[in-house]
Backbone atoms as SQL, in Angstrom:
CREATE TABLE atoms (id INTEGER PRIMARY KEY, chain TEXT, resi INTEGER, resn TEXT, atom TEXT, x REAL, y REAL, z REAL);
INSERT INTO atoms VALUES
  (1, 'A', 1, 'MET', 'N', 75.430, 128.210, 90.894),
  (2, 'A', 1, 'MET', 'CA', 74.511, 128.921, 90.020),
  (3, 'A', 1, 'MET', 'C', 73.217, 128.137, 89.791),
  (4, 'A', 2, 'ILE', 'N', 73.398, 126.782, 89.560),
  (5, 'A', 2, 'ILE', 'CA', 72.225, 125.987, 89.308),
  (6, 'A', 2, 'ILE', 'C', 71.307, 125.884, 90.553),
  (7, 'A', 3, 'GLU', 'N', 71.935, 125.953, 91.715),
  (8, 'A', 3, 'GLU', 'CA', 71.150, 125.931, 92.981),
  (9, 'A', 3, 'GLU', 'C', 70.253, 127.152, 93.038),
  (10, 'A', 4, 'ARG', 'N', 70.795, 128.301, 92.595),
  (11, 'A', 4, 'ARG', 'CA', 69.998, 129.534, 92.651),
  (12, 'A', 4, 'ARG', 'C', 68.809, 129.427, 91.670),
  (13, 'A', 5, 'ILE', 'N', 69.017, 128.832, 90.490),
  (14, 'A', 5, 'ILE', 'CA', 67.900, 128.675, 89.576),
  (15, 'A', 5, 'ILE', 'C', 66.853, 127.750, 90.164),
  (16, 'A', 6, 'ILE', 'N', 67.272, 126.634, 90.762),
  (17, 'A', 6, 'ILE', 'CA', 66.310, 125.735, 91.371),
  (18, 'A', 6, 'ILE', 'C', 65.555, 126.412, 92.475),
  (19, 'A', 7, 'ASP', 'N', 66.243, 127.163, 93.333),
  (20, 'A', 7, 'ASP', 'CA', 65.564, 127.884, 94.418),
  (21, 'A', 7, 'ASP', 'C', 64.528, 128.857, 93.858),
  (22, 'A', 8, 'GLU', 'N', 64.917, 129.613, 92.821),
  (23, 'A', 8, 'GLU', 'CA', 63.950, 130.553, 92.245),
  (24, 'A', 8, 'GLU', 'C', 62.717, 129.853, 91.656),
  (25, 'A', 9, 'LEU', 'N', 62.919, 128.746, 91.011),
  (26, 'A', 9, 'LEU', 'CA', 61.809, 127.975, 90.432),
  (27, 'A', 9, 'LEU', 'C', 60.903, 127.499, 91.564),
  (28, 'A', 10, 'GLU', 'N', 61.481, 127.008, 92.678),
  (29, 'A', 10, 'GLU', 'CA', 60.688, 126.525, 93.818),
  (30, 'A', 10, 'GLU', 'C', 59.948, 127.708, 94.442),
  (31, 'A', 11, 'ARG', 'N', 60.543, 128.859, 94.553),
  (32, 'A', 11, 'ARG', 'CA', 59.851, 130.065, 95.079),
  (33, 'A', 11, 'ARG', 'C', 58.698, 130.432, 94.185),
  (34, 'A', 12, 'ALA', 'N', 58.923, 130.412, 92.889),
  (35, 'A', 12, 'ALA', 'CA', 57.852, 130.767, 91.905),
  (36, 'A', 12, 'ALA', 'C', 56.688, 129.823, 92.072),
  (37, 'A', 13, 'LYS', 'N', 56.976, 128.503, 92.220),
  (38, 'A', 13, 'LYS', 'CA', 55.872, 127.538, 92.406),
  (39, 'A', 13, 'LYS', 'C', 55.078, 127.842, 93.665),
  (40, 'A', 14, 'ALA', 'N', 55.758, 128.179, 94.726),
  (41, 'A', 14, 'ALA', 'CA', 55.091, 128.497, 95.991),
  (42, 'A', 14, 'ALA', 'C', 54.238, 129.781, 95.808),
  (43, 'A', 15, 'ARG', 'N', 54.764, 130.742, 95.111),
  (44, 'A', 15, 'ARG', 'CA', 53.975, 131.981, 94.874),
  (45, 'A', 15, 'ARG', 'C', 52.711, 131.702, 94.068),
  (46, 'A', 16, 'VAL', 'N', 52.843, 130.889, 93.016),
  (47, 'A', 16, 'VAL', 'CA', 51.714, 130.535, 92.159),
  (48, 'A', 16, 'VAL', 'C', 50.625, 129.850, 92.991),
  (49, 'A', 17, 'ALA', 'N', 51.044, 128.860, 93.779),
  (50, 'A', 17, 'ALA', 'CA', 50.099, 128.093, 94.620),
  (51, 'A', 17, 'ALA', 'C', 49.459, 128.996, 95.651),
  (52, 'A', 18, 'HIS', 'N', 50.229, 129.857, 96.285),
  (53, 'A', 18, 'HIS', 'CA', 49.703, 130.736, 97.354),
  (54, 'A', 18, 'HIS', 'C', 48.694, 131.698, 96.721),
  (55, 'A', 19, 'ASP', 'N', 49.048, 132.318, 95.607),
  (56, 'A', 19, 'ASP', 'CA', 48.170, 133.281, 94.952),
  (57, 'A', 19, 'ASP', 'C', 46.876, 132.606, 94.483),
  (58, 'A', 20, 'ALA', 'N', 46.956, 131.399, 93.991),
  (59, 'A', 20, 'ALA', 'CA', 45.769, 130.678, 93.517),
  (60, 'A', 20, 'ALA', 'C', 44.826, 130.401, 94.705),
  (61, 'A', 21, 'MET', 'N', 45.357, 130.097, 95.857),
  (62, 'A', 21, 'MET', 'CA', 44.512, 129.750, 97.015),
  (63, 'A', 21, 'MET', 'C', 43.849, 130.996, 97.625),
  (64, 'A', 22, 'LYS', 'N', 44.512, 132.148, 97.556),
  (65, 'A', 22, 'LYS', 'CA', 43.976, 133.339, 98.207),
  (66, 'A', 22, 'LYS', 'C', 42.948, 134.073, 97.352),
  (67, 'A', 23, 'ARG', 'N', 42.857, 133.787, 96.081),
  (68, 'A', 23, 'ARG', 'CA', 41.894, 134.468, 95.203),
  (69, 'A', 23, 'ARG', 'C', 40.482, 133.980, 95.486),
  (70, 'A', 24, 'GLN', 'N', 39.584, 134.916, 95.470),
  (71, 'A', 24, 'GLN', 'CA', 38.155, 134.635, 95.629),
  (72, 'A', 24, 'GLN', 'C', 37.392, 134.974, 94.379),
  (73, 'A', 25, 'LEU', 'N', 37.513, 134.157, 93.331),
  (74, 'A', 25, 'LEU', 'CA', 36.864, 134.407, 92.067),
  (75, 'A', 25, 'LEU', 'C', 35.683, 133.541, 91.846),
  (76, 'A', 26, 'GLU', 'N', 34.743, 133.953, 91.034),
  (77, 'A', 26, 'GLU', 'CA', 33.563, 133.169, 90.702),
  (78, 'A', 26, 'GLU', 'C', 33.329, 133.197, 89.185),
  (79, 'A', 27, 'GLY', 'N', 32.595, 132.219, 88.685),
  (80, 'A', 27, 'GLY', 'CA', 32.220, 132.267, 87.282),
  (81, 'A', 27, 'GLY', 'C', 33.348, 131.783, 86.357),
  (82, 'A', 28, 'LYS', 'N', 33.260, 132.272, 85.095),
  (83, 'A', 28, 'LYS', 'CA', 34.228, 131.890, 84.114),
  (84, 'A', 28, 'LYS', 'C', 35.638, 132.320, 84.444),
  (85, 'A', 29, 'ASP', 'N', 35.765, 133.507, 85.075),
  (86, 'A', 29, 'ASP', 'CA', 37.106, 133.979, 85.439),
  (87, 'A', 29, 'ASP', 'C', 37.758, 133.033, 86.395),
  (88, 'A', 30, 'ALA', 'N', 36.997, 132.428, 87.333),
  (89, 'A', 30, 'ALA', 'CA', 37.568, 131.517, 88.331),
  (90, 'A', 30, 'ALA', 'C', 38.136, 130.275, 87.593),
  (91, 'A', 31, 'SER', 'N', 37.427, 129.736, 86.680),
  (92, 'A', 31, 'SER', 'CA', 37.898, 128.543, 85.954),
  (93, 'A', 31, 'SER', 'C', 39.152, 128.891, 85.179),
  (94, 'A', 32, 'PHE', 'N', 39.137, 130.008, 84.489),
  (95, 'A', 32, 'PHE', 'CA', 40.304, 130.417, 83.675),
  (96, 'A', 32, 'PHE', 'C', 41.543, 130.601, 84.589),
  (97, 'A', 33, 'GLU', 'N', 41.337, 131.366, 85.668),
  (98, 'A', 33, 'GLU', 'CA', 42.458, 131.630, 86.553),
  (99, 'A', 33, 'GLU', 'C', 43.017, 130.379, 87.232),
  (100, 'A', 34, 'TYR', 'N', 42.117, 129.494, 87.595),
  (101, 'A', 34, 'TYR', 'CA', 42.557, 128.227, 88.210),
  (102, 'A', 34, 'TYR', 'C', 43.338, 127.445, 87.166),
  (103, 'A', 35, 'GLY', 'N', 42.824, 127.349, 85.988),
  (104, 'A', 35, 'GLY', 'CA', 43.552, 126.611, 84.893),
  (105, 'A', 35, 'GLY', 'C', 44.901, 127.227, 84.600),
  (106, 'A', 36, 'LYS', 'N', 44.955, 128.544, 84.596),
  (107, 'A', 36, 'LYS', 'CA', 46.204, 129.257, 84.346),
  (108, 'A', 36, 'LYS', 'C', 47.220, 128.947, 85.468),
  (109, 'A', 37, 'ALA', 'N', 46.762, 128.977, 86.728),
  (110, 'A', 37, 'ALA', 'CA', 47.632, 128.681, 87.851),
  (111, 'A', 37, 'ALA', 'C', 48.120, 127.207, 87.829),
  (112, 'A', 38, 'VAL', 'N', 47.195, 126.344, 87.502),
  (113, 'A', 38, 'VAL', 'CA', 47.594, 124.870, 87.458),
  (114, 'A', 38, 'VAL', 'C', 48.657, 124.686, 86.307),
  (115, 'A', 39, 'GLY', 'N', 48.419, 125.320, 85.152),
  (116, 'A', 39, 'GLY', 'CA', 49.322, 125.193, 84.070),
  (117, 'A', 39, 'GLY', 'C', 50.706, 125.792, 84.368),
  (118, 'A', 40, 'THR', 'N', 50.714, 126.925, 85.019),
  (119, 'A', 40, 'THR', 'CA', 51.989, 127.610, 85.425),
  (120, 'A', 40, 'THR', 'C', 52.764, 126.763, 86.413),
  (121, 'A', 41, 'TYR', 'N', 52.009, 126.240, 87.394),
  (122, 'A', 41, 'TYR', 'CA', 52.636, 125.320, 88.422),
  (123, 'A', 41, 'TYR', 'C', 53.192, 124.060, 87.734),
  (124, 'A', 42, 'ALA', 'N', 52.446, 123.470, 86.878),
  (125, 'A', 42, 'ALA', 'CA', 52.928, 122.281, 86.174),
  (126, 'A', 42, 'ALA', 'C', 54.159, 122.601, 85.273),
  (127, 'A', 43, 'GLY', 'N', 54.144, 123.732, 84.643),
  (128, 'A', 43, 'GLY', 'CA', 55.274, 124.136, 83.848),
  (129, 'A', 43, 'GLY', 'C', 56.570, 124.324, 84.657),
  (130, 'A', 44, 'LEU', 'N', 56.415, 124.950, 85.835),
  (131, 'A', 44, 'LEU', 'CA', 57.527, 125.175, 86.730),
  (132, 'A', 44, 'LEU', 'C', 58.050, 123.826, 87.247),
  (133, 'A', 45, 'GLN', 'N', 57.130, 122.895, 87.571),
  (134, 'A', 45, 'GLN', 'CA', 57.542, 121.580, 88.035),
  (135, 'A', 45, 'GLN', 'C', 58.255, 120.820, 86.915),
  (136, 'A', 46, 'ALA', 'N', 57.774, 120.976, 85.670),
  (137, 'A', 46, 'ALA', 'CA', 58.401, 120.287, 84.553),
  (138, 'A', 46, 'ALA', 'C', 59.829, 120.865, 84.370),
  (139, 'A', 47, 'ALA', 'N', 60.016, 122.125, 84.547),
  (140, 'A', 47, 'ALA', 'CA', 61.366, 122.682, 84.431),
  (141, 'A', 47, 'ALA', 'C', 62.291, 122.133, 85.484),
  (142, 'A', 48, 'LEU', 'N', 61.752, 122.043, 86.719),
  (143, 'A', 48, 'LEU', 'CA', 62.562, 121.485, 87.808),
  (144, 'A', 48, 'LEU', 'C', 62.923, 119.977, 87.498),
  (145, 'A', 49, 'ASN', 'N', 61.941, 119.242, 86.997),
  (146, 'A', 49, 'ASN', 'CA', 62.171, 117.832, 86.683),
  (147, 'A', 49, 'ASN', 'C', 63.230, 117.698, 85.600),
  (148, 'A', 50, 'PHE', 'N', 63.209, 118.594, 84.598),
  (149, 'A', 50, 'PHE', 'CA', 64.171, 118.572, 83.513),
  (150, 'A', 50, 'PHE', 'C', 65.584, 118.864, 84.036),
  (151, 'A', 51, 'ILE', 'N', 65.687, 119.872, 84.909),
  (152, 'A', 51, 'ILE', 'CA', 66.973, 120.255, 85.477),
  (153, 'A', 51, 'ILE', 'C', 67.512, 119.089, 86.321),
  (154, 'A', 52, 'ASN', 'N', 66.677, 118.495, 87.111),
  (155, 'A', 52, 'ASN', 'CA', 67.118, 117.395, 87.958),
  (156, 'A', 52, 'ASN', 'C', 67.562, 116.193, 87.085),
  (157, 'A', 53, 'ARG', 'N', 66.860, 115.921, 85.994),
  (158, 'A', 53, 'ARG', 'CA', 67.192, 114.795, 85.124),
  (159, 'A', 53, 'ARG', 'C', 68.590, 115.101, 84.487),
  (160, 'A', 54, 'LEU', 'N', 68.779, 116.323, 84.025),
  (161, 'A', 54, 'LEU', 'CA', 70.105, 116.670, 83.478),
  (162, 'A', 54, 'LEU', 'C', 71.220, 116.525, 84.480),
  (163, 'A', 55, 'LEU', 'N', 70.961, 116.929, 85.719),
  (164, 'A', 55, 'LEU', 'CA', 72.007, 116.832, 86.751),
  (165, 'A', 55, 'LEU', 'C', 72.326, 115.372, 87.017),
  (166, 'A', 56, 'VAL', 'N', 71.312, 114.517, 87.134),
  (167, 'A', 56, 'VAL', 'CA', 71.518, 113.090, 87.332),
  (168, 'A', 56, 'VAL', 'C', 72.279, 112.474, 86.206),
  (169, 'A', 57, 'GLU', 'N', 71.897, 112.771, 84.979),
  (170, 'A', 57, 'GLU', 'CA', 72.603, 112.260, 83.815),
  (171, 'A', 57, 'GLU', 'C', 74.057, 112.685, 83.772),
  (172, 'A', 58, 'ASP', 'N', 74.313, 113.940, 84.127),
  (173, 'A', 58, 'ASP', 'CA', 75.651, 114.505, 84.158),
  (174, 'A', 58, 'ASP', 'C', 76.477, 113.775, 85.204),
  (175, 'A', 59, 'GLU', 'N', 75.851, 113.541, 86.393),
  (176, 'A', 59, 'GLU', 'CA', 76.521, 112.823, 87.466),
  (177, 'A', 59, 'GLU', 'C', 76.817, 111.385, 87.063),
  (178, 'A', 60, 'GLU', 'N', 75.884, 110.726, 86.369),
  (179, 'A', 60, 'GLU', 'CA', 76.097, 109.358, 85.947),
  (180, 'A', 60, 'GLU', 'C', 77.231, 109.294, 84.912),
  (181, 'A', 61, 'ASP', 'N', 77.246, 110.286, 83.980),
  (182, 'A', 61, 'ASP', 'CA', 78.378, 110.360, 82.984),
  (183, 'A', 61, 'ASP', 'C', 79.704, 110.463, 83.661),
  (184, 'A', 62, 'GLU', 'N', 79.759, 111.345, 84.659),
  (185, 'A', 62, 'GLU', 'CA', 81.034, 111.503, 85.397),
  (186, 'A', 62, 'GLU', 'C', 81.422, 110.270, 86.147),
  (187, 'A', 63, 'THR', 'N', 80.504, 109.606, 86.789),
  (188, 'A', 63, 'THR', 'CA', 80.798, 108.357, 87.522),
  (189, 'A', 63, 'THR', 'C', 81.130, 107.236, 86.550),
  (190, 'A', 64, 'GLY', 'N', 80.432, 107.129, 85.418),
  (191, 'A', 64, 'GLY', 'CA', 80.706, 106.134, 84.447),
  (192, 'A', 64, 'GLY', 'C', 82.112, 106.279, 83.814),
  (193, 'A', 65, 'SER', 'N', 82.473, 107.521, 83.606),
  (194, 'A', 65, 'SER', 'CA', 83.781, 107.748, 82.983),
  (195, 'A', 65, 'SER', 'C', 84.942, 107.363, 83.906),
  (196, 'A', 66, 'MET', 'N', 84.721, 107.463, 85.217),
  (197, 'A', 66, 'MET', 'CA', 85.729, 107.068, 86.147),
  (198, 'A', 66, 'MET', 'C', 86.001, 105.575, 86.081),
  (199, 'A', 67, 'PHE', 'N', 84.938, 104.806, 85.843),
  (200, 'A', 67, 'PHE', 'CA', 85.099, 103.346, 85.784),
  (201, 'A', 67, 'PHE', 'C', 85.514, 102.863, 84.419),
  (202, 'A', 68, 'ASN', 'N', 85.320, 103.696, 83.363),
  (203, 'A', 68, 'ASN', 'CA', 85.644, 103.256, 82.024),
  (204, 'A', 68, 'ASN', 'C', 87.116, 103.565, 81.673),
  (205, 'A', 69, 'ASP', 'N', 87.834, 104.335, 82.493),
  (206, 'A', 69, 'ASP', 'CA', 89.216, 104.689, 82.202),
  (207, 'A', 69, 'ASP', 'C', 90.156, 103.584, 82.470);
């Protein structure tokens, strides 16, 4: 299940990046849309980092408990 969530987040990041690159905007709208895309991308990356950190901590807890028994 967690693999599916990670895959979906990675796909969403790719879509955001792709959409940001293909847009041809000028003026204030361009700055806003670029900032919005950068923020969305950063948020998705933060979610992935959080999930990865939780997985590593969980793995370390399991490994640590094997040696503490």
